[in-house]
C-alpha positions, 0 to 999 in steps of 0.5 A, spaced: 162 847 147 157 851 152 158 849 159 154 844 162 150 846 168 147 841 173 143 843 179 144 841 186 142 834 188 134 834 189 135 830 196 141 833 200 142 840 196 150 838 194 154 839 188 153 834 183 158 832 177 158 828 171 160 821 171 163 817 165 164 809 165 160 804 161 155 810 160 154 816 162 150 819 169 150 825 174 152 823 181 151 827 187 158 828 191 155 827 197 149 822 198 151 819 192 144 819 189 144 818 181 140 819 175 139 814 170 145 811 166 145 812 158 149 810 152 150 813 146 147 809 140 151 808 134 148 809 126 152 809 120 159 808 125 158 814 128 155 815 135 148 818 135 149 823 141 144 825 146 146 821 152 149 827 155 144 832 154 138 826 156 142 825 162 143 832 164 135 834 163 133 828 167 137 830 173 135 838 172 128 836 172 124 838 178 117 835 180 112 841 180 117 846 175 114 848 169 118 846 162 123 852 160 
């Protein structure tokens, strides 16, 4: 699995971590700012995935930046 890279908190610049409990979200370790919380859906008895990627992309997005 490839390494997940999180940008620092957009509010205080501190480290952020992925938190998994009743969904997936990113939380700042200092000011406790957090991303939206998402849960993977299921199709044919299997997780559809995508929640982790969507949460990380939302956290790493910054106003005024062009899409990479």
